[in-house]
Structures are given as structure tokens and as C-alpha cells.
MOPAC internal coordinates of N, CA, C and O (Angstrom, degrees):
PM7 1SCF
backbone

  N    0.0000 0     0.00 0     0.00 0    0    0    0
  C    1.4366 1     0.00 0     0.00 0    1    0    0
  C    1.5330 1   108.11 1     0.00 0    2    1    0
  O    1.2310 1   120.11 1   -44.86 1    3    2    1
  N    1.3138 1   117.40 1   135.14 1    3    2    1
  C    1.4640 1   120.26 1  -178.34 1    5    3    2
  C    1.5228 1   112.19 1   -58.92 1    6    5    3
  O    1.2310 1   121.21 1   -41.47 1    7    6    5
  N    1.3181 1   115.29 1   138.53 1    7    6    5
  C    1.4584 1   121.83 1  -178.06 1    9    7    6
  C    1.5269 1   111.98 1   -59.65 1   10    9    7
  O    1.2310 1   120.57 1   145.34 1   11   10    9
  N    1.3281 1   116.52 1   -34.66 1   11   10    9
  C    1.4630 1   120.05 1  -179.62 1   13   11   10
  C    1.5224 1   111.14 1   -55.95 1   14   13   11
  O    1.2310 1   120.57 1   134.89 1   15   14   13
  N    1.3357 1   116.51 1   -45.11 1   15   14   13
  C    1.4619 1   119.85 1  -176.50 1   17   15   14
  C    1.5194 1   111.64 1   -69.80 1   18   17   15
  O    1.2310 1   120.30 1   136.78 1   19   18   17
  N    1.3245 1   117.02 1   -43.22 1   19   18   17
  C    1.4599 1   118.33 1  -179.46 1   21   19   18
  C    1.5198 1   110.77 1   -65.50 1   22   21   19
  O    1.2310 1   120.27 1   140.29 1   23   22   21
  N    1.3319 1   117.09 1   -39.71 1   23   22   21
  C    1.4621 1   120.69 1   178.67 1   25   23   22
  C    1.5228 1   110.61 1   -66.01 1   26   25   23
  O    1.2310 1   120.29 1   136.26 1   27   26   25
  N    1.3198 1   117.06 1   -43.74 1   27   26   25
  C    1.4643 1   120.48 1   179.15 1   29   27   26
  C    1.5177 1   111.43 1   -63.16 1   30   29   27
  O    1.2310 1   120.55 1   136.01 1   31   30   29
  N    1.3319 1   116.56 1   -43.99 1   31   30   29
  C    1.4616 1   120.09 1  -179.91 1   33   31   30
  C    1.5240 1   110.80 1   -63.34 1   34   33   31
  O    1.2310 1   120.41 1   137.16 1   35   34   33
  N    1.3241 1   116.82 1   -42.84 1   35   34   33
  C    1.4755 1   120.33 1   178.81 1   37   35   34
  C    1.5266 1   110.68 1   -63.70 1   38   37   35
  O    1.2310 1   120.18 1   141.32 1   39   38   37
  N    1.3288 1   117.27 1   -38.68 1   39   38   37
  C    1.4612 1   121.08 1   177.68 1   41   39   38
  C    1.5307 1   110.37 1   -58.10 1   42   41   39
  O    1.2310 1   120.72 1   131.85 1   43   42   41
  N    1.3238 1   116.22 1   -48.15 1   43   42   41
  C    1.4608 1   119.73 1  -179.48 1   45   43   42
  C    1.5319 1   111.35 1   -66.63 1   46   45   43
  O    1.2310 1   120.19 1   146.28 1   47   46   45
  N    1.3306 1   117.24 1   -33.72 1   47   46   45
  C    1.4659 1   120.08 1   176.48 1   49   47   46
  C    1.5198 1   110.71 1   -63.04 1   50   49   47
  O    1.2310 1   120.32 1   131.80 1   51   50   49
  N    1.3369 1   116.99 1   -48.20 1   51   50   49
  C    1.4645 1   120.67 1  -179.67 1   53   51   50
  C    1.5264 1   111.51 1   -64.68 1   54   53   51
  O    1.2310 1   120.84 1   147.17 1   55   54   53
  N    1.3105 1   115.99 1   -32.83 1   55   54   53
  C    1.4622 1   121.47 1   179.12 1   57   55   54
  C    1.5289 1   111.36 1   -72.77 1   58   57   55
  O    1.2310 1   120.51 1   159.12 1   59   58   57
  N    1.3292 1   116.63 1   -20.88 1   59   58   57
  C    1.4584 1   121.36 1  -178.73 1   61   59   58
  C    1.5149 1   113.49 1    92.01 1   62   61   59
  O    1.2310 1   120.41 1  -172.01 1   63   62   61
  N    1.3274 1   116.83 1     7.99 1   63   62   61
  C    1.4626 1   121.50 1   179.06 1   65   63   62
  C    1.5274 1   108.29 1   -92.93 1   66   65   63
  O    1.2310 1   120.98 1  -101.90 1   67   66   65
  N    1.3303 1   115.74 1    78.10 1   67   66   65
  C    1.4560 1   121.25 1  -172.85 1   69   67   66
  C    1.5262 1   112.89 1   -70.65 1   70   69   67
  O    1.2310 1   120.09 1   150.14 1   71   70   69
  N    1.3186 1   117.44 1   -29.86 1   71   70   69
  C    1.4672 1   119.59 1   176.06 1   73   71   70
  C    1.5256 1   110.73 1   -60.04 1   74   73   71
  O    1.2310 1   120.91 1   133.24 1   75   74   73
  N    1.3250 1   115.86 1   -46.76 1   75   74   73
  C    1.4705 1   120.43 1  -179.40 1   77   75   74
  C    1.5275 1   111.25 1   -69.27 1   78   77   75
  O    1.2310 1   120.05 1   142.62 1   79   78   77
  N    1.3413 1   117.51 1   -37.38 1   79   78   77
  C    1.4682 1   120.94 1   178.43 1   81   79   78
  C    1.5336 1   110.27 1   -61.78 1   82   81   79
  O    1.2310 1   120.64 1   136.00 1   83   82   81
  N    1.3230 1   116.37 1   -44.00 1   83   82   81
  C    1.4619 1   120.00 1   178.99 1   85   83   82
  C    1.5214 1   110.72 1   -64.42 1   86   85   83
  O    1.2310 1   120.20 1   140.98 1   87   86   85
  N    1.3224 1   117.23 1   -39.02 1   87   86   85
  C    1.4696 1   120.62 1   179.12 1   89   87   86
  C    1.5265 1   110.97 1   -63.74 1   90   89   87
  O    1.2310 1   120.24 1   139.79 1   91   90   89
  N    1.3346 1   117.15 1   -40.21 1   91   90   89
  C    1.4702 1   120.46 1   179.44 1   93   91   90
  C    1.5255 1   110.29 1   -66.67 1   94   93   91
  O    1.2310 1   119.95 1   137.82 1   95   94   93
  N    1.3436 1   117.70 1   -42.18 1   95   94   93
  C    1.4631 1   120.22 1   178.37 1   97   95   94
  C    1.5188 1   110.73 1   -61.49 1   98   97   95
  O    1.2310 1   120.23 1   136.17 1   99   98   97
  N    1.3421 1   117.17 1   -43.83 1   99   98   97
  C    1.4642 1   119.96 1   179.73 1  101   99   98
  C    1.5240 1   111.15 1   -63.44 1  102  101   99
  O    1.2310 1   120.51 1   140.60 1  103  102  101
  N    1.3285 1   116.63 1   -39.40 1  103  102  101
  C    1.4695 1   120.14 1   178.23 1  105  103  102
  C    1.5285 1   110.22 1   -64.23 1  106  105  103
  O    1.2310 1   120.36 1   138.35 1  107  106  105
  N    1.3132 1   116.92 1   -41.65 1  107  106  105
  C    1.4655 1   121.02 1   179.04 1  109  107  106
  C    1.5214 1   110.89 1   -63.41 1  110  109  107
  O    1.2310 1   120.58 1   139.97 1  111  110  109
  N    1.3237 1   116.50 1   -40.03 1  111  110  109
  C    1.4637 1   120.02 1  -179.73 1  113  111  110
  C    1.5150 1   111.08 1   -66.15 1  114  113  111
  O    1.2310 1   120.15 1   143.23 1  115  114  113
  N    1.3147 1   117.33 1   -36.77 1  115  114  113
  C    1.4586 1   119.81 1   179.39 1  117  115  114
  C    1.5257 1   110.64 1   -67.76 1  118  117  115
  O    1.2310 1   120.43 1   141.90 1  119  118  117
  N    1.3227 1   116.78 1   -38.10 1  119  118  117
  C    1.4687 1   120.63 1   177.79 1  121  119  118
  C    1.5241 1   110.18 1   -68.97 1  122  121  119
  O    1.2310 1   120.71 1   145.87 1  123  122  121
  N    1.3129 1   116.26 1   -34.13 1  123  122  121
  C    1.4668 1   122.07 1  -176.88 1  125  123  122
  C    1.5281 1   111.96 1   -81.06 1  126  125  123
  O    1.2310 1   119.86 1  -166.36 1  127  126  125
  N    1.3427 1   117.88 1    13.64 1  127  126  125
  C    1.4528 1   124.79 1   179.05 1  129  127  126
  C    1.5108 1   113.61 1    56.13 1  130  129  127
  O    1.2310 1   121.44 1  -138.72 1  131  130  129
  N    1.3163 1   114.86 1    41.28 1  131  130  129
  C    1.4520 1   121.10 1   178.30 1  133  131  130
  C    1.5252 1   110.03 1   -72.28 1  134  133  131
  O    1.2310 1   121.20 1   -32.64 1  135  134  133
  N    1.2976 1   115.31 1   147.36 1  135  134  133
  C    1.4555 1   121.70 1   176.55 1  137  135  134
  C    1.5336 1   109.11 1   -55.89 1  138  137  135
  O    1.2310 1   119.41 1   -51.39 1  139  138  137
  N    1.3158 1   118.74 1   128.61 1  139  138  137
  C    1.4718 1   121.04 1  -179.36 1  141  139  138
  C    1.5286 1   113.21 1   -57.25 1  142  141  139
  O    1.2310 1   120.42 1   155.81 1  143  142  141
  N    1.3216 1   116.79 1   -24.19 1  143  142  141
  C    1.4677 1   120.26 1   176.67 1  145  143  142
  C    1.5238 1   110.70 1   -59.29 1  146  145  143
  O    1.2310 1   120.40 1   136.78 1  147  146  145
  N    1.3448 1   116.85 1   -43.22 1  147  146  145
  C    1.4542 1   120.45 1  -179.35 1  149  147  146
  C    1.5158 1   111.75 1   -68.38 1  150  149  147
  O    1.2310 1   120.11 1   142.34 1  151  150  149
  N    1.3166 1   117.39 1   -37.66 1  151  150  149
  C    1.4666 1   120.19 1   178.14 1  153  151  150
  C    1.5254 1   109.11 1   -62.24 1  154  153  151
  O    1.2310 1   120.25 1   137.80 1  155  154  153
  N    1.3205 1   117.13 1   -42.20 1  155  154  153
  C    1.4696 1   121.12 1   178.86 1  157  155  154
  C    1.5281 1   111.08 1   -65.36 1  158  157  155
  O    1.2310 1   120.36 1   139.16 1  159  158  157
  N    1.3295 1   116.91 1   -40.84 1  159  158  157
  C    1.4606 1   120.80 1   178.70 1  161  159  158
  C    1.5207 1   110.41 1   -61.52 1  162  161  159
  O    1.2310 1   120.62 1   135.38 1  163  162  161
  N    1.3258 1   116.42 1   -44.62 1  163  162  161
  C    1.4653 1   119.64 1   180.00 1  165  163  162
  C    1.5287 1   111.54 1   -64.52 1  166  165  163
  O    1.2310 1   120.82 1   138.63 1  167  166  165
  N    1.3054 1   116.04 1   -41.37 1  167  166  165
  C    1.4587 1   120.05 1   179.97 1  169  167  166
  C    1.5300 1   110.71 1   -63.21 1  170  169  167
  O    1.2310 1   120.55 1   134.20 1  171  170  169
  N    1.3363 1   116.56 1   -45.80 1  171  170  169
  C    1.4648 1   120.67 1   179.52 1  173  171  170
  C    1.5211 1   111.65 1   -64.31 1  174  173  171
  O    1.2310 1   120.25 1   138.13 1  175  174  173
  N    1.3253 1   117.14 1   -41.87 1  175  174  173
  C    1.4625 1   119.77 1  -178.40 1  177  175  174
  C    1.5233 1   110.81 1   -64.17 1  178  177  175
  O    1.2310 1   120.11 1   141.56 1  179  178  177
  N    1.3289 1   117.40 1   -38.44 1  179  178  177
  C    1.4621 1   120.26 1   179.05 1  181  179  178
  C    1.5231 1   110.74 1   -68.97 1  182  181  179
  O    1.2310 1   120.13 1   137.32 1  183  182  181
  N    1.3236 1   117.36 1   -42.68 1  183  182  181
  C    1.4599 1   120.55 1  -177.82 1  185  183  182
  C    1.5261 1   111.87 1   -67.91 1  186  185  183
  O    1.2310 1   119.89 1   142.44 1  187  186  185
  N    1.3238 1   117.81 1   -37.56 1  187  186  185
  C    1.4598 1   120.57 1  -175.75 1  189  187  186
  C    1.5221 1   113.28 1   -81.24 1  190  189  187
  O    1.2310 1   120.39 1   135.43 1  191  190  189
  N    1.3406 1   116.86 1   -44.57 1  191  190  189
  C    1.4609 1   119.33 1  -169.67 1  193  191  190
  C    1.5221 1   114.73 1  -125.50 1  194  193  191
  O    1.2310 1   119.42 1  -179.47 1  195  194  193
  N    1.3190 1   118.71 1     0.53 1  195  194  193
  C    1.4556 1   120.09 1   176.15 1  197  195  194
  C    1.5187 1   114.26 1    94.52 1  198  197  195
  O    1.2310 1   122.17 1    10.71 1  199  198  197
  N    1.3284 1   113.45 1  -169.29 1  199  198  197
  C    1.4559 1   119.85 1  -170.89 1  201  199  198
  C    1.5291 1   113.23 1   -69.90 1  202  201  199
  O    1.2310 1   119.71 1   145.31 1  203  202  201
  N    1.3212 1   118.16 1   -34.69 1  203  202  201
  C    1.4744 1   119.48 1   179.24 1  205  203  202
  C    1.5277 1   111.02 1   -60.83 1  206  205  203
  O    1.2310 1   120.82 1   137.66 1  207  206  205
  N    1.3137 1   116.05 1   -42.34 1  207  206  205
  C    1.4639 1   120.36 1   177.16 1  209  207  206
  C    1.5221 1   110.49 1   -64.97 1  210  209  207
  O    1.2310 1   120.43 1   142.20 1  211  210  209
  N    1.3260 1   116.78 1   -37.80 1  211  210  209
  C    1.4572 1   121.89 1   176.93 1  213  211  210
  C    1.5269 1   110.49 1   -60.05 1  214  213  211
  O    1.2310 1   120.56 1   136.01 1  215  214  213
  N    1.3248 1   116.53 1   -43.99 1  215  214  213
  C    1.4728 1   120.81 1  -179.11 1  217  215  214
  C    1.5290 1   110.41 1   -65.34 1  218  217  215
  O    1.2310 1   120.21 1   140.56 1  219  218  217
  N    1.3334 1   117.21 1   -39.44 1  219  218  217
  C    1.4788 1   119.46 1   176.75 1  221  219  218
  C    1.5239 1   110.90 1   -63.26 1  222  221  219
  O    1.2310 1   120.52 1   138.41 1  223  222  221
  N    1.3243 1   116.61 1   -41.59 1  223  222  221
  C    1.4669 1   120.00 1   178.29 1  225  223  222
  C    1.5228 1   110.69 1   -66.32 1  226  225  223
  O    1.2310 1   120.59 1   142.13 1  227  226  225
  N    1.3339 1   116.48 1   -37.87 1  227  226  225
  C    1.4688 1   120.27 1   178.07 1  229  227  226
  C    1.5258 1   110.51 1   -63.13 1  230  229  227
  O    1.2310 1   120.20 1   142.66 1  231  230  229
  N    1.3273 1   117.22 1   -37.34 1  231  230  229
  C    1.4641 1   120.73 1   176.92 1  233  231  230
  C    1.5291 1   110.37 1   -63.38 1  234  233  231
  O    1.2310 1   120.33 1   140.42 1  235  234  233
  N    1.3233 1   116.97 1   -39.58 1  235  234  233
  C    1.4634 1   120.37 1   176.24 1  237  235  234
  C    1.5140 1   111.88 1   -62.47 1  238  237  235
  O    1.2310 1   120.83 1   140.16 1  239  238  237
  N    1.3305 1   116.01 1   -39.84 1  239  238  237
  C    1.4648 1   120.27 1   177.59 1  241  239  238
  C    1.5247 1   110.51 1   -63.56 1  242  241  239
  O    1.2310 1   120.26 1   135.94 1  243  242  241
  N    1.3423 1   117.12 1   -44.06 1  243  242  241
  C    1.4641 1   120.22 1   179.93 1  245  243  242
  C    1.5247 1   110.85 1   -63.73 1  246  245  243
  O    1.2310 1   120.17 1   141.80 1  247  246  245
  N    1.3273 1   117.28 1   -38.20 1  247  246  245
  C    1.4650 1   120.17 1   176.56 1  249  247  246
  C    1.5285 1   111.21 1   -63.59 1  250  249  247
  O    1.2310 1   120.37 1   143.66 1  251  250  249
  N    1.3277 1   116.89 1   -36.34 1  251  250  249
  C    1.4657 1   119.19 1   178.09 1  253  251  250
  C    1.5258 1   110.88 1   -66.68 1  254  253  251
  O    1.2310 1   120.22 1   146.61 1  255  254  253
  N    1.3328 1   117.18 1   -33.39 1  255  254  253
  C    1.4645 1   120.17 1   176.14 1  257  255  254
  C    1.5171 1   111.11 1   -66.29 1  258  257  255
  O    1.2310 1   120.63 1   140.73 1  259  258  257
  N    1.3216 1   116.40 1   -39.27 1  259  258  257
  C    1.4635 1   120.34 1   178.78 1  261  259  258
  C    1.5261 1   109.65 1   -63.90 1  262  261  259
  O    1.2310 1   120.33 1   134.03 1  263  262  261
  N    1.3250 1   116.98 1   -45.97 1  263  262  261
  C    1.4610 1   120.26 1   179.31 1  265  263  262
  C    1.5204 1   111.71 1   -61.62 1  266  265  263
  O    1.2310 1   120.94 1   144.69 1  267  266  265
  N    1.3292 1   115.81 1   -35.31 1  267  266  265
  C    1.4604 1   120.15 1  -177.83 1  269  267  266
  C    1.5233 1   111.97 1   -75.17 1  270  269  267
  O    1.2310 1   120.15 1   139.77 1  271  270  269
  N    1.3183 1   117.32 1   -40.23 1  271  270  269
  C    1.4615 1   120.57 1  -169.40 1  273  271  270
  C    1.5240 1   115.37 1  -103.16 1  274  273  271
  O    1.2310 1   119.29 1   158.61 1  275  274  273
  N    1.3159 1   118.96 1   -21.39 1  275  274  273
  C    1.4548 1   120.29 1  -174.10 1  277  275  274
  C    1.5144 1   110.61 1   -77.23 1  278  277  275
  O    1.2310 1   120.67 1   -43.10 1  279  278  277
  N    1.3153 1   116.33 1   136.90 1  279  278  277
  C    1.4625 1   122.47 1   176.66 1  281  279  278
  C    1.5220 1   107.21 1  -106.47 1  282  281  279
  O    1.2310 1   120.66 1   -64.52 1  283  282  281
  N    1.3183 1   116.34 1   115.48 1  283  282  281
  C    1.4557 1   121.35 1  -178.10 1  285  283  282
  C    1.5163 1   110.74 1   -77.91 1  286  285  283
  O    1.2310 1   120.66 1   -28.18 1  287  286  285
  N    1.3210 1   116.34 1   151.82 1  287  286  285
  C    1.4572 1   121.68 1   178.53 1  289  287  286
  C    1.5234 1   109.38 1   -77.74 1  290  289  287
  O    1.2310 1   120.86 1   -39.09 1  291  290  289
  N    1.3268 1   115.96 1   140.91 1  291  290  289
  C    1.4596 1   119.77 1   175.60 1  293  291  290
  C    1.5238 1   108.48 1   -82.48 1  294  293  291
  O    1.2310 1   120.71 1    -3.53 1  295  294  293
  N    1.3241 1   116.26 1   176.47 1  295  294  293
  C    1.4639 1   120.39 1  -179.34 1  297  295  294
  C    1.5182 1   111.75 1   -64.82 1  298  297  295
  O    1.2310 1   119.63 1   154.08 1  299  298  297
  N    1.3150 1   118.31 1   -25.92 1  299  298  297
  C    1.4702 1   121.89 1  -178.96 1  301  299  298
  C    1.5260 1   112.38 1   -84.43 1  302  301  299
  O    1.2310 1   119.90 1   177.82 1  303  302  301
  N    1.3004 1   117.79 1    -2.18 1  303  302  301
  C    1.4521 1   120.05 1  -178.10 1  305  303  302
  C    1.5175 1   113.01 1    89.74 1  306  305  303
  O    1.2310 1   120.46 1   177.97 1  307  306  305
  N    1.3220 1   116.73 1    -2.03 1  307  306  305
  C    1.4629 1   121.78 1   177.85 1  309  307  306
  C    1.5223 1   108.59 1   -85.05 1  310  309  307
  O    1.2310 1   119.70 1   -32.31 1  311  310  309
  N    1.3154 1   118.19 1   147.69 1  311  310  309
  C    1.4610 1   118.32 1   174.50 1  313  311  310
  C    1.5259 1   110.33 1   -60.98 1  314  313  311
  O    1.2310 1   120.78 1   -50.26 1  315  314  313
  N    1.3090 1   116.11 1   129.74 1  315  314  313
  C    1.4614 1   120.88 1   178.49 1  317  315  314
  C    1.5185 1   109.34 1   -79.27 1  318  317  315
  O    1.2310 1   120.82 1   -27.94 1  319  318  317
  N    1.3056 1   116.04 1   152.06 1  319  318  317
  C    1.4591 1   119.90 1   177.12 1  321  319  318
  C    1.5127 1   109.03 1   -74.73 1  322  321  319
  O    1.2310 1   120.92 1   -44.25 1  323  322  321
  N    1.2952 1   115.84 1   135.75 1  323  322  321
  C    1.4567 1   121.13 1   175.13 1  325  323  322
  C    1.5272 1   106.42 1   -96.79 1  326  325  323
  O    1.2310 1   120.84 1   -91.70 1  327  326  325
  N    1.3216 1   115.99 1    88.30 1  327  326  325
  C    1.4607 1   120.94 1  -172.92 1  329  327  326
  C    1.5261 1   112.04 1   -63.74 1  330  329  327
  O    1.2310 1   120.44 1   143.61 1  331  330  329
  N    1.3225 1   116.76 1   -36.39 1  331  330  329
  C    1.4727 1   118.97 1   178.71 1  333  331  330
  C    1.5263 1   110.61 1   -63.19 1  334  333  331
  O    1.2310 1   120.53 1   136.77 1  335  334  333
  N    1.3395 1   116.59 1   -43.23 1  335  334  333
  C    1.4739 1   120.42 1   178.40 1  337  335  334
  C    1.5183 1   110.28 1   -62.93 1  338  337  335
  O    1.2310 1   120.63 1   138.40 1  339  338  337
  N    1.3397 1   116.41 1   -41.60 1  339  338  337
  C    1.4553 1   120.02 1  -179.66 1  341  339  338
  C    1.5176 1   111.46 1   -64.61 1  342  341  339
  O    1.2310 1   120.10 1   140.58 1  343  342  341
  N    1.3407 1   117.41 1   -39.42 1  343  342  341
  C    1.4560 1   121.13 1   177.25 1  345  343  342
  C    1.5240 1   111.43 1   -63.26 1  346  345  343
  O    1.2310 1   120.83 1   134.68 1  347  346  345
  N    1.3406 1   116.02 1   -45.32 1  347  346  345
  C    1.4542 1   119.96 1  -176.64 1  349  347  346
  C    1.5264 1   112.36 1   -69.28 1  350  349  347
  O    1.2310 1   120.26 1   152.17 1  351  350  349
  N    1.3183 1   117.11 1   -27.83 1  351  350  349
  C    1.4559 1   120.42 1  -175.82 1  353  351  350
  C    1.5192 1   112.46 1  -110.10 1  354  353  351
  O    1.2310 1   120.22 1  -169.24 1  355  354  353
  N    1.3256 1   117.18 1    10.76 1  355  354  353
  C    1.4679 1   122.87 1   174.54 1  357  355  354
  C    1.5176 1   113.01 1    55.69 1  358  357  355
  O    1.2310 1   121.01 1  -137.31 1  359  358  357
  N    1.3232 1   115.67 1    42.69 1  359  358  357
  C    1.4751 1   119.44 1   178.47 1  361  359  358
  C    1.5032 1   108.63 1   -87.99 1  362  361  359
  O    1.2310 1   120.10 1   180.00 1  363  362  361

């Protein structure tokens, strides 16, 4: 994720302008080619329950990125193949 967006979002969080912080995060996710499902989840969580719920949903999104992109080590110490990532990206 571009540093500009994370820095801007954090600035608005520290300032207490949570509406603007959420808008910056959503904009960053759209640029980062995030699944539209996650953008909708974040939007709904913010509208229904506020910024704390938005942050919890954002943590779920970040965990999904880790599951998608992280390559776990095999027992031999070699990087294991991430077959799900390869399927999704046609490698």
C-alpha cells in the first residue's frame, strides 16, 4: 500500500477525524486492487458501528492479504509453494 495513503490515514486518525481516515483507507484499498467485497464490508462496518468496527474489519482484510501472499516454509527449510496464490494468479 502506498506510504502516502497510510500516512494520510494515520494523520486523520490522530486528529480524530475518523470519517476522513476511513475514506482514505477505502481509497487506498481501491487503488491497491482490493476485492470489492472487502471495500463493501469496511463501508458497512463504519456506517453501522463506527470507526472501531471499521478498524476490526480492516484487520480482517490485512489478515486475508497475509493468507493470500505469504509463502510458508516447508519442513526442509525451502519456501513452500502457495498453491492457492498460484491458482488465483495463474502462475
